[in-house]
C-alpha positions in Angstrom: -15.5 -93.2 22.4 -13.6 -90.3 24.6 -10.4 -90.8 26.2 -11.9 -91.0 29.6 -14.6 -93.9 28.6 -11.6 -95.7 27.0 -9.7 -95.5 30.6 -12.5 -96.9 32.4 -13.3 -99.6 29.8 -9.5 -100.7 29.7 -8.9 -100.5 33.4 -5.8 -98.3 32.9 -6.9 -95.6 35.7 -4.8 -92.7 35.5 -2.4 -91.7 38.4 -2.8 -88.4 39.8 -0.1 -85.8 41.3 -1.3 -82.7 42.8 1.3 -80.0 43.3 0.4 -77.2 45.5 2.5 -73.8 46.0 2.1 -71.7 49.2 1.6 -67.9 48.5 2.6 -68.0 44.8 1.4 -64.9 43.0 -0.7 -65.0 39.7 2.2 -64.0 37.7 5.2 -65.4 39.5 6.0 -68.3 37.1 7.2 -67.9 33.7 4.2 -69.4 31.9 1.9 -66.9 33.7 4.1 -63.9 32.8 6.8 -64.2 35.3 10.6 -63.4 34.8 11.5 -66.2 37.4 13.0 -69.1 36.0 10.5 -72.1 36.1 11.4 -74.2 33.1 9.6 -77.3 34.9 6.3 -75.8 35.9 6.4 -74.0 32.5 6.8 -77.3 30.4 3.6 -78.7 32.4 1.9 -75.4 31.1 3.4 -75.8 27.4 2.5 -79.5 27.3 -0.9 -78.8 28.9 -3.5 -76.1 29.6 -3.4 -73.3 31.8 -6.5 -72.4 33.4 -6.6 -68.6 33.9 -9.9 -68.2 35.8 -9.2 -70.6 38.5 -9.9 -69.6 41.8 -9.1 -70.8 45.7 -10.0 -69.5 48.7 -8.4 -66.4 50.3 -5.9 -68.4 52.4 -4.3 -71.6 52.9 -6.2 -74.0 55.1 -9.5 -73.0 53.6 -8.1 -73.9 50.2 -6.6 -77.1 51.2 -9.9 -78.3 53.0 -11.7 -77.4 49.7 -9.4 -79.3 47.3 -9.4 -82.4 49.5 -13.2 -82.3 50.1 -14.9 -80.9 46.9 -17.0 -78.5 49.2 -16.9 -75.1 50.7 -14.5 -74.5 53.5 -17.2 -73.3 56.0 -18.5 -77.0 55.7 -15.2 -78.8 55.7 -14.1 -77.3 59.2 -12.2 -74.3 58.3 -14.8 -71.3 58.1 -11.8 -69.5 59.3 -8.2 -70.1 60.0 -7.6 -71.9 63.4 -4.9 -69.2 63.9 -7.6 -66.3 63.7 -10.9 -67.7 65.3 -13.0 -65.5 67.4 -14.9 -66.4 70.2 -18.3 -66.3 69.0 -17.3 -68.8 66.1 -15.7 -71.4 68.5 -17.5 -74.5 68.6 -19.6 -73.6 65.7 -20.2 -76.3 63.0 -17.6 -76.0 60.2 -15.2 -73.9 62.6 -13.5 -76.7 64.0 -10.4 -75.6 62.8 -9.3 -79.0 61.2 -10.6 -81.0 58.3 -13.8 -82.3 60.0 -15.7 -85.6 59.7 -18.5 -84.0 57.6 -16.6 -84.5 54.7 -15.3 -87.6 53.3 -12.0 -86.6 51.4 -10.3 -87.5 48.5 -7.3 -89.7 49.6 -9.9 -91.6 51.8 -12.4 -92.3 48.7 -9.3 -92.9 46.1 -7.7 -95.5 48.8 -11.0 -97.1 49.2 -11.2 -97.4 45.4 -7.8 -99.2 44.8 -5.2 -96.1 44.9 -2.1 -95.9 46.7 -2.2 -92.5 48.4 1.0 -90.5 49.1 1.7 -87.1 50.6 4.8 -85.1 51.4 4.5 -81.5 52.1 2.4 -79.0 54.3 -0.7 -80.1 55.8 -2.4 -77.2 57.7 -5.5 -79.1 58.1 -5.1 -80.4 61.8 -2.5 -80.4 64.6 -3.7 -83.5 66.9 -2.6 -87.2 66.1 -6.4 -88.1 65.4 -6.3 -85.4 62.6 -2.7 -86.2 60.8 -2.8 -87.2 57.2 -2.4 -90.9 57.9 -5.9 -90.7 59.7 -7.4 -89.1 56.4 -6.7 -91.6 53.9 -2.9 -91.4 53.3 -1.1 -94.7 53.0 2.5 -93.1 53.5 2.9 -89.3 54.4 5.3 -86.9 55.7 3.9 -83.6 56.7 4.7 -80.5 58.1 1.6 -79.8 60.2 1.2 -75.9 61.0 0.9 -73.2 58.4 4.5 -72.2 58.6 7.9 -73.2 59.7 11.7 -72.4 59.1 12.7 -73.8 55.5 16.0 -74.9 57.0 14.4 -76.6 60.0 16.0 -74.4 62.2 15.0 -72.4 65.2 16.6 -70.1 68.1 17.0 -71.2 71.3 14.6 -68.6 73.0 15.1 -67.7 76.7 11.7 -66.4 76.9 8.2 -67.0 75.4 8.1 -65.7 71.9 5.1 -64.3 70.5 2.8 -67.0 69.0 3.6 -66.2 65.4 7.4 -67.0 66.0 7.1 -69.7 68.6 6.4 -73.4 68.5 3.3 -75.3 69.7 3.6 -79.3 69.8 4.9 -81.0 66.8 6.1 -79.7 63.4 6.4 -82.7 61.5 5.3 -86.2 61.6 5.9 -89.3 59.2 2.9 -91.5 59.3 1.7 -91.4 63.1 5.4 -90.7 64.4 6.6 -87.3 65.2 9.6 -86.1 63.6 12.0 -83.9 65.6 13.8 -81.0 64.1 17.1 -82.6 65.0 16.1 -85.7 63.2 15.6 -83.7 59.7 19.2 -83.6 58.9 21.6 -81.0 58.4 21.0 -80.3 54.7 17.4 -80.1 55.2 15.7 -77.6 53.1 11.7 -77.9 52.9 11.0 -78.0 48.9 14.0 -80.4 48.4 13.3 -82.7 51.4 9.5 -82.9 50.5 10.2 -83.8 46.7 12.9 -86.3 47.8 10.4 -88.0 50.5 7.6 -88.4 47.8 10.4 -89.7 45.4 11.2 -92.2 48.2 7.7 -93.2 48.7 7.0 -93.8 44.9 10.8 -95.5 44.6 9.5 -98.1 47.5 6.6 -99.4 46.0 6.4 -103.1 45.9 5.1 -105.1 43.1 1.4 -105.1 44.0 1.7 -101.4 44.8 3.6 -100.5 41.3 0.1 -102.3 39.9 -2.1 -99.8 41.6 -2.9 -96.3 40.4 -1.5 -93.7 42.7 -2.6 -90.1 44.1 0.6 -88.3 45.1 -0.1 -84.8 46.9 2.8 -82.5 47.1 2.1 -79.3 48.6 5.1 -77.2 49.3 5.5 -74.8 51.7 7.5 -72.4 49.4 7.3 -69.6 48.8 5.5 -68.8 52.2 7.4 -66.8 54.6 10.0 -66.6 56.4 11.6 -66.0 52.9 14.7 -68.5 52.8 16.4 -70.0 49.9 19.9 -71.4 48.8 22.4 -68.9 47.7 22.8 -70.5 44.4 19.0 -70.0 43.8 18.9 -66.6 44.9 22.2 -65.1 43.1 20.5 -65.5 39.6 18.2 -62.6 40.8 20.7 -60.1 42.1 20.0 -56.8 40.5 16.8 -57.9 38.9 14.5 -56.1 41.2 16.5 -52.9 41.7 13.9 -50.7 39.9 11.2 -51.7 42.6 8.0 -53.4 42.9 6.0 -51.0 40.7 8.3 -51.3 37.8 8.2 -55.1 38.0 4.3 -54.7 38.1 4.3 -52.8 34.8 6.5 -55.5 33.4 4.2 -58.5 34.4 1.1 -56.4 33.2 2.8 -56.0 29.9 4.0 -59.8 29.6 0.4 -60.9 30.5 -1.2 -59.1 28.0 1.5 -60.4 25.6 0.6 -64.0 26.4 -2.9 -63.4 26.2 -3.5 -64.5 29.7 -5.4 -61.1 30.3 -7.2 -58.9 27.8 -5.2 -56.0 26.2 -8.1 -53.4 27.7 -7.3 -54.6 31.4 -7.2 -51.5 33.7 -4.8 -52.8 36.8 -6.4 -51.8 40.2 -4.2 -49.5 42.3 -1.8 -50.8 44.7 -3.7 -50.8 48.2 -1.1 -51.0 51.6 -1.5 -51.1 55.1 -1.5 -48.0 57.1 1.7 -48.7 58.7 4.7 -46.7 58.2 7.4 -49.0 57.1 9.8 -49.5 54.3 7.8 -52.3 52.8 4.6 -50.3 52.6 6.3 -47.0 51.3 6.6 -45.6 47.8 9.7 -46.8 45.9 11.2 -43.2 45.3 10.7 -42.4 49.1 13.2 -45.0 50.3 16.8 -44.6 51.2 19.2 -46.8 49.2 19.9 -49.1 52.2 15.9 -49.5 52.4 15.7 -50.3 48.5 18.5 -52.8 48.7 16.7 -54.7 51.7 13.5 -54.6 49.8 14.9 -55.9 46.8 16.7 -58.7 48.5 13.6 -60.1 50.0 12.1 -60.1 46.4 15.3 -61.6 45.1 15.1 -64.2 47.9 11.3 -65.1 47.1 12.4 -65.6 43.6 15.0 -68.0 44.6 12.5 -70.1 46.6 10.2 -70.3 43.7 13.2 -71.2 41.1 14.2 -74.1 43.8 10.7 -75.4 44.1 10.5 -75.5 40.3 13.6 -77.6 40.1 12.1 -80.2 42.5 9.1 -80.2 40.6 11.3 -81.2 37.8 12.8 -84.2 39.9 9.5 -85.7 40.5 8.4 -85.3 36.7 11.6 -86.6 35.7 11.2 -89.7 37.7 7.8 -90.3 36.3 9.2 -90.1 32.6 11.9 -92.6 33.6 9.2 -95.1 34.7 7.3 -94.6 31.8 4.4 -93.2 34.1 4.1 -89.6 33.0 1.8 -89.8 30.4 -0.7 -91.8 32.3 -0.6 -89.1 35.2 -2.6 -86.4 35.4 -0.7 -83.3 36.9 -2.1 -80.5 38.7 -0.2 -77.5 39.7 -1.5 -74.1 41.5 -1.4 -71.9 44.4 -3.6 -72.2 47.3 -4.2 -68.1 47.3 -2.9 -65.2 46.1 0.6 -63.5 46.8 1.4 -62.7 50.5 1.0 -59.1 51.3 0.9 -59.5 55.0 3.1 -57.5 57.1 4.1 -59.1 60.4 4.2 -55.8 62.1 0.5 -55.5 61.3 -0.3 -58.9 62.8 -2.4 -58.8 65.8 -0.5 -59.9 68.4 -1.7 -57.0 70.6 1.3 -56.2 73.0 3.8 -58.5 71.6 6.6 -56.9 69.9 7.5 -59.2 67.0 10.4 -56.9 65.9 11.8 -57.0 69.1 12.3 -60.7 69.2 13.3 -61.0 65.5 16.2 -58.4 66.1 17.4 -60.5 69.3 17.0 -63.8 67.8 17.6 -63.5 64.0 20.3 -62.0 61.6 18.3 -59.6 59.2 21.5 -58.1 57.8 21.4 -57.5 53.9 24.1 -60.5 53.2 22.5 -62.7 55.6 18.8 -62.7 54.3 17.6 -65.8 53.0 19.7 -67.7 55.2 18.2 -70.2 57.9 18.7 -67.7 60.7 17.1 -64.9 58.8 13.4 -63.9 59.2 11.8 -61.7 56.5 8.7 -61.3 54.3 8.4 -58.9 51.2 5.1 -56.9 52.0 2.2 -55.4 50.1 3.9 -53.7 47.0 5.7 -56.7 45.8 2.7 -59.0 46.4 0.8 -56.7 44.2 3.4 -56.7 41.4 2.3 -60.7 41.7 -1.2 -60.4 41.8 -1.5 -57.7 39.2 -4.1 -56.5 37.7 -6.0 -57.6 40.4 -7.1 -56.0 43.7 -5.1 -56.9 47.0 -3.7 -60.1 47.7 -3.8 -63.3 50.0 -6.8 -62.9 52.6 -8.9 -60.9 50.5 -12.0 -61.9 48.5 -10.9 -59.8 45.8 -9.3 -61.3 42.8 -5.8 -60.8 44.1 -6.5 -63.0 47.0 -8.3 -65.8 45.0 -7.3 -66.0 41.4 -4.3 -68.3 41.3 -2.5 -69.9 38.5 -3.5 -73.3 37.5 -1.7 -75.9 35.1 -3.1 -79.3 34.0 -1.0 -81.6 32.0 -2.5 -85.0 31.1 -2.3 -85.9 27.6 -5.5 -87.7 27.1 -7.1 -84.3 27.7 -4.5 -81.7 26.7 -2.2 -83.3 24.0 -4.7 -81.8 21.3 -4.4 -78.4 22.9 -1.2 -78.4 24.3 -0.1 -74.7 25.5 -3.8 -73.6 25.5 -5.0 -70.6 27.6 -8.3 -71.5 28.8 -10.4 -68.8 30.5 -13.2 -71.1 31.6 -14.3 -70.3 35.4 -13.6 -72.9 37.7 -12.7 -73.5 41.5 -10.6 -75.6 43.7 -13.8 -77.5 44.8 -13.9 -79.1 41.4 -10.7 -81.0 42.0 -11.9 -83.7 43.9 -15.0 -84.6 41.9 -12.8 -84.3 38.8 -10.2 -86.8 40.2 -12.8 -89.2 41.5 -14.6 -89.1 37.9 -11.5 -89.9 36.3 -10.8 -92.9 38.9 -14.3 -94.1 38.5 -14.8 -93.7 42.1 -18.3 -92.6 43.2 -18.6 -90.1 46.4 -20.6 -91.8 49.0 -23.1 -89.0 49.2 -24.8 -88.4 52.3 -23.1 -91.4 54.3 -19.5 -92.7 54.7 -18.4 -95.4 56.9 -21.2 -94.9 59.6 -21.2 -91.3 59.8 -23.1 -88.4 57.9 -21.2 -86.6 55.5 -22.1 -84.0 53.0 -22.0 -84.1 48.9 -19.4 -82.3 47.1 -20.2 -78.7 45.7 -17.7 -79.0 43.2 -18.1 -80.0 39.5 -16.2 -82.5 37.5 -14.3 -81.2 34.4 -14.4 -84.7 32.5 -17.2 -83.5 30.3 -15.5 -80.1 29.3 -12.3 -81.4 28.7 -13.3 -84.7 27.1 -16.0 -83.2 24.5 -16.1 -80.1 22.6 -19.9 -79.9 23.1 -19.1 -78.2 26.4 -18.6 -74.6 26.3 -18.0 -74.2 30.0 -17.4 -75.9 33.2 -19.8 -74.0 35.5 -22.9 -72.4 33.5 -24.0 -68.8 33.7 -26.4 -69.6 36.5 -23.7 -71.2 38.6 -23.2 -69.3 41.9 -19.9 -69.3 44.0 -19.4 -67.6 47.4 -16.4 -66.7 49.4 -16.0 -65.4 52.8 -13.0 -65.3 55.0 -12.1 -62.8 57.8 -15.4 -61.0 56.9 -14.3 -60.2 53.5 -17.0 -61.8 51.1 -17.6 -62.3 47.7 -20.1 -64.0 45.5 -19.7 -65.0 41.5 -22.2 -65.7 39.0 -21.3 -65.7 35.4 -19.2 -62.7 34.6 -20.7 -60.9 37.5 -19.0 -60.6 41.0 -20.5 -58.9 44.1 -17.9 -58.2 46.8 -17.7 -56.6 50.2 -14.5 -55.6 51.9 -14.5 -53.9 55.0 -12.7 -50.6 56.0 -9.9 -49.8 55.8 -8.8 -51.9 52.6 -12.6 -51.5 51.3 -15.5 -49.4 51.6 -17.1 -51.5 53.8 -20.2 -51.8 51.3 -21.2 -54.1 48.6 -19.7 -53.3 45.1 -20.6 -54.9 41.7 -18.1 -55.6 39.2 -18.2 -57.2 35.5 -15.2 -59.3 35.8 -15.1 -59.8 31.8 -14.8 -56.1 31.0 -13.0 -55.3 34.1 -10.8 -58.0 35.6 -8.9 -55.6 37.8 -12.0 -54.7 39.8 -11.9 -50.9 39.1 -15.2 -49.7 37.9 -17.9 -50.4 40.7 -21.4 -51.0 38.7 -23.5 -51.2 41.8 -25.4 -47.9 41.4 -25.6 -48.6 37.8 -26.8 -52.0 37.8 -28.7 -52.3 41.3 -30.8 -54.9 40.2 -28.1 -57.1 39.2 -26.4 -56.4 42.8 -29.6 -57.1 44.6 -29.9 -60.5 42.7 -26.4 -61.3 43.8 -27.2 -60.4 47.4 -30.1 -63.0 47.4 -27.8 -65.5 46.3 -25.5 -64.4 48.9 -28.2 -64.8 51.4 -28.7 -68.3 50.3 -24.9 -69.3 50.2 -24.6 -67.9 54.3 -27.5 -70.1 55.0 -26.4 -73.2 53.1 -22.6 -73.3 54.0 -23.2 -71.9 57.6 -21.0 -68.8 57.5 -20.9 -67.4 61.2 -20.7 -63.7 61.7 -21.8 -62.7 58.2 -25.0 -60.2 57.8 -26.2 -61.0 54.3 -27.5 -57.4 53.4 -24.9 -55.2 55.2 -21.6 -57.2 54.8 -20.7 -57.8 58.4 -22.2 -58.4 61.8 -20.2 -56.3 63.9 -19.7 -58.5 67.2 -17.6 -57.4 70.1 -15.1 -59.9 71.1 
């Protein structure tokens, strides 16, 4: 009898702890080649398994919708991010901008199946009371509703209307159904510490009945998403570490990835691509002034401090589970929601609004103040490209840099015999919900849930793969997976990937890559393998129709529609 069958017959169902980092790059943690101090995350990796061909969506909320629903973001309501929806997409099925009612989601189904469901962290799946986590299956929840916020809970007293990306629209935080004011967060609020503390509170306050229930705990951090802010005690460990610049860091990370066996030794990294904006964070390192270099490296030091702090708070939760003898019966999953964030806010489409003008007047971005609560910085595409190497581009793109993310699973019944293993099996964030439901012995309802029509899951359970050596892969060679966000499109079948990135970041036409031979997406095989490309494009046609992509022209990449 395999371990999973044993759990089902004895009734000792596993607990689940799902941890999501926000905009963490592929190689930022130590177990994936990074120099940032992440002993707790690394410990999960060395006790568990690292999945090195795990894929998310290209950005925050689409990934979260896929994680909780087990299906494609275009079906679950986040066909695009609500912040960027176009007029012709509004009102279309799958483009509601929140986790819609076409999906029966993981916390709902687990709660129905007898689980205690807890959440603390970033939601980004609906801003109105009827879309709070408490209305989608969580027994107890504390949530940051929008996609980003000041990590110290601070905001300037604007005497004018700020640009939308800096301003506040509605509630930021809720606990259950109750809005939590920024003034109620406390003077010592820091996002990662608070989210972990709140989850520990929920776990610690379980009554006798609840302690006999298995639990599903969802811990989605908002770190290390911009604005880059972290306690000084975390940042000081990295003073001077990044003084050689992002290209030097990229080379060190690549060497370490090869040493660890995470990428093949023959891997050719993709060239760094930056926006056509003349700012210090886009320029070559050797063209910067000393002051610009200090500013740039300080942003990366702060990013590293955020990751270190997040790791320490993950350690607090793991230590609690160890102290209650629940650790080894808890499946712990750790992942990032997308690739590293290469966005420059000056390239954000706010039309006439001058973001820099507002930041200069309301925030203090002097060198010694970077990382504090009244600073507002990001680190740009060159540091992001160091984090996503060897891959092409970063968050918001359907290239590997945007969708290939670190993933760690610790669950002794699956991983004790292969602790520390690096597993290259292809899998996606849509697989998490079916896997956890399978482990819990809870069936998905299929096409009807509590009087409403719902869609089946598209993901695949990992239980057969991890519970039997007879299964050599999670998804077979004929399995097809598609991605689309912001008109950036891709489709994967086995080792083959077709991708279309519009200009100026790509050629504006479909390209073909063999990811086994070329994980960096550097050699376009479209002209050499035209029949394979056409095969994948036929699958693309089917994908667009199946999930309801709005605005994509199957053969030509993107349907140009004037807003």
